[in-house]
C-alpha positions as CSV (number, residue, x, y, z in Angstrom):
1,M,7.1,4.7,-2.6
2,L,3.7,3.2,-2.3
3,I,2.4,2.1,1.1
4,D,0.7,-1.3,1.5
5,V,-2.2,-2.2,3.7
6,N,0.1,-3.7,6.4
7,Q,2.0,-0.4,6.6
8,A,-1.3,1.5,6.8
9,V,-2.4,-0.7,9.7
10,E,0.9,-0.1,11.5
11,I,0.7,3.6,11.0
12,L,-2.8,3.7,12.4
13,K,-1.9,1.6,15.5
14,G,-3.5,3.2,18.5
15,V,-6.3,4.9,16.4
16,P,-9.8,3.5,17.1
17,S,-10.6,0.8,14.5
18,Q,-13.6,2.7,13.2
19,I,-11.5,5.7,12.4
20,S,-8.8,3.5,10.9
21,V,-11.2,1.8,8.6
22,M,-12.6,5.2,7.5
23,L,-9.1,6.6,6.9
24,I,-8.0,3.6,4.9
25,S,-11.2,4.0,2.8
26,V,-10.5,7.7,2.2
27,T,-7.2,6.9,0.4
28,P,-7.4,6.7,-3.4
29,I,-5.4,3.5,-3.7
30,F,-7.2,1.3,-1.1
31,E,-10.7,2.8,-0.9
32,L,-13.2,0.1,0.1
33,R,-11.1,-2.7,-1.4
34,G,-8.6,-2.2,1.4
35,A,-10.7,-0.9,4.3
36,I,-13.3,-3.6,4.5
37,P,-10.9,-6.6,4.6
38,V,-8.8,-4.8,7.2
39,G,-11.8,-4.0,9.3
40,I,-13.1,-7.5,9.2
41,G,-9.8,-9.4,9.2
42,V,-7.4,-7.3,11.2
43,Y,-9.7,-5.3,13.6
44,K,-12.4,-8.1,13.9
45,M,-15.2,-5.5,13.5
46,G,-18.7,-6.4,12.8
47,I,-19.8,-6.5,9.1
48,L,-22.3,-3.7,9.3
49,E,-19.9,-1.5,11.3
50,V,-17.1,-2.0,8.9
51,Y,-19.4,-1.4,5.9
52,F,-20.7,1.9,7.4
53,W,-17.3,3.3,8.2
54,A,-15.8,2.2,4.9
55,V,-18.6,3.7,2.9
56,L,-18.5,6.9,4.9
57,G,-14.7,7.2,4.4
58,N,-15.0,6.5,0.7
59,I,-17.7,9.0,0.0
60,I,-16.2,12.0,1.9
61,P,-13.4,12.7,-0.6
62,V,-15.8,12.1,-3.5
63,I,-18.0,14.9,-2.4
64,F,-15.0,17.2,-2.0
65,W,-13.5,16.3,-5.4
66,V,-16.8,16.5,-7.3
67,F,-17.3,20.1,-6.1
68,F,-13.7,21.4,-6.0
69,L,-11.7,19.4,-8.6
70,E,-12.3,22.0,-11.4
71,F,-11.2,24.9,-9.2
72,I,-8.1,23.1,-7.8
73,T,-6.9,21.9,-11.1
74,E,-7.3,25.2,-12.8
75,W,-5.7,27.1,-10.0
76,L,-2.6,24.8,-9.8
77,S,-2.3,24.4,-13.6
78,S,-2.3,28.2,-14.1
79,R,0.5,28.7,-11.6
80,F,2.7,25.6,-11.8
81,Q,4.0,23.9,-14.9
82,F,4.5,20.6,-13.0
83,W,0.8,20.5,-12.1
84,K,-0.3,21.4,-15.6
85,K,1.7,18.5,-17.0
86,F,0.4,16.1,-14.3
87,F,-3.2,17.0,-14.8
88,D,-2.9,16.8,-18.6
89,W,-1.4,13.3,-18.2
90,L,-4.0,12.2,-15.6
91,F,-7.0,13.6,-17.5
92,E,-5.9,12.1,-20.9
93,R,-5.2,8.7,-19.2
94,T,-8.6,8.7,-17.5
95,R,-10.4,9.8,-20.7
96,K,-8.8,6.9,-22.6
97,K,-9.7,4.4,-19.9
98,V,-13.3,5.4,-19.3
99,S,-14.6,7.4,-22.2
100,D,-16.1,4.5,-24.1
101,K,-18.0,3.3,-21.1
102,I,-19.3,6.7,-20.1
103,E,-20.2,7.7,-23.7
104,K,-21.9,4.3,-24.4
105,Y,-23.6,3.7,-21.1
106,G,-24.0,7.3,-19.7
107,D,-25.0,7.3,-16.0
108,W,-24.8,3.5,-15.9
109,G,-21.2,3.7,-17.1
110,L,-20.3,6.0,-14.2
111,F,-22.2,3.7,-11.8
112,F,-20.3,0.5,-13.0
113,L,-17.0,2.3,-13.0
114,V,-17.5,2.9,-9.3
115,A,-19.5,-0.2,-8.3
116,I,-17.1,-2.9,-9.7
117,P,-14.3,-3.1,-7.2
118,L,-11.2,-3.5,-9.5
119,P,-7.9,-1.6,-9.5
120,V,-8.3,1.9,-10.8
121,T,-12.0,2.0,-10.2
122,G,-14.0,3.4,-7.3
123,G,-15.2,6.7,-5.9
124,W,-12.0,8.7,-6.7
125,T,-12.0,7.6,-10.4
126,G,-15.8,8.2,-10.5
127,A,-15.3,11.8,-9.3
128,L,-12.6,12.4,-11.8
129,A,-14.7,10.9,-14.6
130,A,-17.7,13.0,-13.6
131,F,-15.6,16.1,-13.8
132,L,-14.0,15.2,-17.2
133,F,-17.4,14.4,-18.8
134,G,-19.3,17.3,-17.3
135,I,-21.8,15.3,-15.3
136,N,-24.0,17.5,-13.1
137,K,-22.3,17.5,-9.6
138,F,-25.4,16.5,-7.6
139,K,-26.3,13.8,-10.1
140,A,-22.7,12.5,-10.0
141,I,-22.6,12.4,-6.2
142,G,-25.8,10.3,-6.2
143,I,-24.6,7.9,-8.9
144,I,-21.1,7.6,-7.3
145,F,-22.7,7.0,-3.8
146,C,-24.9,4.2,-5.2
147,G,-21.8,2.7,-6.8
148,V,-19.8,2.9,-3.5
149,L,-22.7,1.2,-1.7
150,V,-22.6,-1.7,-4.3
151,A,-18.8,-1.9,-4.3
152,G,-18.9,-2.1,-0.5
153,L,-21.4,-4.9,-0.6
154,I,-19.3,-6.8,-3.2
155,V,-16.1,-6.4,-1.2
156,T,-17.8,-7.3,2.1
157,L,-19.3,-10.5,0.5
158,L,-15.9,-11.4,-1.0
159,T,-14.2,-10.8,2.4
160,I,-16.5,-13.0,4.4
161,G,-16.3,-15.7,1.8
162,V,-19.8,-15.6,0.2
163,F,-18.1,-15.3,-3.2
164,S,-14.7,-16.5,-4.2
165,F,-12.6,-16.6,-7.3
């Protein structure tokens, strides 16, 4: 069962708004796309404050995943058949969705994968793509961080009504 943003806000009731925004941004489903609107709309936080906590929350798991995803997947896959099947499925699915962009555009492909705030894009997907395509870890973190900054800016501008669709 997936949790929605309203449930996340309810679960985090009593937690300081800054930490709530950061925790929502850490999650692979919501990331910045959920955290910034909640920070501005629900918690009534200032734009720069929300942006800071959302970007911080989004980049923390990226750093972890970029450095440890290979070790974790190899360890789990070698010990548990379930995890081997899961990672095989996830990696194949991710390769199919992003390989043409990464191969065609290189670093810019990774940047746009993270920077354009659509479903199944963002820091988590960027970290996975960087691992799958063997991008240098430090380079990947820099590219993903820049993408997170741009995605945060786009989501913030959409949230405050500068852009609309």
